Structure formats: C-alpha cells, structure tokens
N, C-alpha and C positions, 0 to 999 in steps of 0.2 A: 526426196523432198525432207524438211528440216520443221524439226514443230519444239517454240518456247518450251520454256518450264510450261509456264502459265497453262496454255493451252493443256499443256498434259491435266494435267491438274485438275483442269475443268473437266478433262473427261475422264477422272476417278472419280471426279465428284459424282456428276452424272451415272457414271455405274453404281456408285456407289448404292445414290438416291432410287436406281431402280427407273423403267421406261425406254424409251426409242436409246436413251443415251448409254443404257445397255450393249442392245441390236448392236448401236455405233460401234461402240468401242471394241465391241469383236469381231467386229467385221460382220456377223451377223447377216445383217438387212442387208445390209451399206452394197454387200456383191449381187443382192439380184434386186436391189432397186437402183445405184448404183456406184458403178465398178470406183470411179473415185473416192467418196466416201469408207466405200469397204477398206480401201488403199489405205486411210486416213485411219482408218478401225484399226489396221493391222499396224502403223504406226506406231501410233500409242500407248498398244500391251506390250508390240518389242519395246517401247519405250519405258515403262513400268517393269517391265522385267529383269533390265539391263540396270535401271533404280529405282530397286526397292524403297529408299529413303525418303521418296517424296510421298509414300502411303501416308508416314503422321502429318504432314502437310496439308496430306488431303482432309485429311477426319476432322483437319483445326477448321477448313472451313468449311462442312459439311457441317459441324457445331455450331459455328460463326451463320450458317444461316438456317440453320434451326431454331437456333436463339433469336435471331432475327424474327420470323416467323409468330416465333412463342410472344413474343416484346410484341407486338403489331396487334397482336389478338387479347392481348391485356393492358395496350396503351393505356387508356384513361384511370383502371384501375393502379397504376405505375401512376403518374402521373397530378391525379386527384389529390389534391394533400386532407391531411388530417388538422383540419381548424388553422391556425394560426402556420404549421410548419412547413414553412418555405421562406423564399425569400427572392429579392428582382421582380423582374417586368411584370406584370399581371395578362401583359398582352403581348409574351415569350413569342420568337421564333424556335425556339429551342430551352429542351426543358431536362436540368441534368437531376435526374433519381439520387441517394444516396443512402441505402441501407448501414446503418451504424448502429456502434454499441459502446455508450460512457465508458467503459473496459476497456477499451478497447485502443492500445498505445498505436495505433498507426491510422485507427480514426481521426486521436488529435491528430496526431499528423498532419493529415489531412487537408485536417478543418481550417490551416493556413491558403493551402490552394485552393481552394473551393471561398473563401475569401474573396482571397484578390481575382478570380476570375469574375465576383458576381460586381467586387469596385470594377471593374475595366469595361464589362462588356451587358450595355446597357438592355440589350436584349436577350439575354436570359433569363430563367426563371429554375431555383431551385428548391427543389422538394425532399424532403426530408425523413426516409422512415424510420422507426427504430423497429434495431433487429437487436434484442437484447438474450446472448449466448454464451455468455459467460460467467452466467452466475447470479443467487441470487440479488448483486446489490445492481447488476445493470439490467433486471426484468424492475426490481424499485425504483431504481431511477426511471426507468423508461415510461413506468405509471404517472408520476410525477412529471417527466418533460411535458408526457400528454398532458396534464392535469394545465400544463404553466402553456401549452399551447389551445386550450378553450378560453384563455384566460383572454389568451392575445395579445402573452408575454415569452411564445416559446424558446427565439434565440437571443433574447437574455440572460433567458435559465442555460439555453445550452451556450452559450461565449463561457458563464460567471462556473457554471459544469468542468466545464474541457479548464478552463484555466485557475482551475482548485486540483488536479491531481482525479487519484481515480475515485468513483463513484462512491464511498463510505458513505453508514447513517450519518457520521458527520456535516460533514461533506453534501448531500445531498438535503438536509438539514439546512445548513448556510445557504448556499444558494439559492433554496425558494422565501427564506428570507430577504438577502437581497436584492428578488427581483422581486420580492411580494407575493409569491403565488404559496399556499398552501399545500402543507406535505404529504396531501392521500391523494390516489391516487384517482386519474377522473373516471371516471363513472363505465367509460365508455374503453377503457386503454385494453382490457382482455382482448376483446372480440375486434382492437383494429390488430393490437399485438401478432393473436391466435395470422391476422389477413397477413397481417407482412411476412410471416414463415413464411407463408402458401404464395406468395411469388416472388420471397426470394428461392425455392425449391423450381417452379415452376421456370425460371432462367439457370438451376444447379449454380445459387451465391451459398459459397462452401466458408465463407466467413463476408466476415468485416475489415476494411470497410470495402462493399459493393457498388460502382454504378453504374447506371442504367440513362446511356445519350443516346438519343434518339435512335435505331435499328441494334448497336452495340453495345454490351454487356464488358466492363472492365471489372475485372479480379482484384483487389489487395489496394493497397497504399502505393499508385500508377503514377504519381508526381502530376505536378501543374500542364508540365507540358503533351504527356498525352492524356488530358480530360482535354486540355484548350482543341487540340490532334482532332478530340472525340467530336467536341464543342464545331470547330469547322465542317468534318464531316457531314456529319448531320445538318447544317445549315444549307450546306449543298447540294442534299439531296431534298 
C-alpha cells in the first residue's frame, strides 16, 4: 500500500492534536479493531520516520487549523469595524481585515493591492484595524485616524496620510487639515487600539500588515495575487 504525501501529513497532524488519530497513526487502535487500519497506521509511521522533513509542513498545517479556530471564535470582533474604518460592500460575502500601522512601509505598499481588490470585487468588504507598533508617531496617527473614522472620513485620511509618507507630526497635521478632521485622538481610541492588540495576539500577528480573510491569516505584504486567492477560497467555503 502506498500513501500520498498529503495523506501522511494529515495523519501526522492527527498525531499531533491527539485523540483517536494518534492510535490509528501508531497502529495501537487499528490492530485491535481493524487490521487494515492498523496496517495503514504502520505505513504512516514508517513514512514519517523515513521522511522527517514533512514534520515542519505538518506543523504549519496544524498552526493553520488552530488559527482558523481562533478566527472563527472571534469573527465578529475582527469583522466589525470601528465607525467608518471600512470600505466596499455593506452586504459583502467576504470580509478582508487588515491590521496596519501608518509607519509601516509594507502597509503603504499593500494599500494599492487592497484598493485594487476593492475596485474589482463588488462583493468584498475591507475592514481596517489600527495596530500601531512602530513608535509614538504610529500611536498618534492611529488616534487621529480613529477620530477621522468617527467623523466618517476614515478612508480620506487613510489615503492622504499614506500618500504623505511617514506619520510625522507635520504629516499627521497636514492630513487632518486636508480632510477636515481634528488632530486630537478619538475619545475611544485607546480602548480600540488595546482591543486590536489583543485580536492580533490571538492570531499570532508578528507585525504589520496582517490580513485575516475567511479562516486564513496572512502575515506581511503578501501581494495582490495571494490576497485574491484567499478571498476566492473564503468565498468558495
């Protein structure tokens, strides 16, 4: 009997998460209840021992599975925007969530990909979540951005500040003047930012940008194609 790689990885993931899959994979249960299952377990075990390089792949699949559970358990929190910090279809069938920092060059680069997706996909909704992790200017920009969101001007501020470059005091003030919002932080900004820190920790976000699409978590400036593929997978499921 021959087993393909994906079958073996699935068996190894089962071995890692425990339960009956452990017994099947090691042959402990299968031999007593079903000789064929016991034989499959022995083959899976032998394959793993001969090809230990599949273990990192199996660990990655296990991590993806656990992240999917975390996203599902907190989906409303991820996908419910702060005031007007969203764009696209109100009745969207897929929501793309982006954790971002105005001081993050990769976020600035990714902004064009997100805008392209919004222009092309009329059933997509994008929710932006402030994750200021790159210093005091990031935190100041996040507070003003949330004030813009409360004023119904989030997207205008968002685009303007990114276009100006790094969120210096002067650039934040200029962006605020350009869209007509105060440069004072929104009253609820600290609570919103703390909430976003917690949501980011739940999915193991190591920096910005981090995207949540369906039950997938994508870290970094993954690009237009990867985001579009994740949206298609979410829509298909």
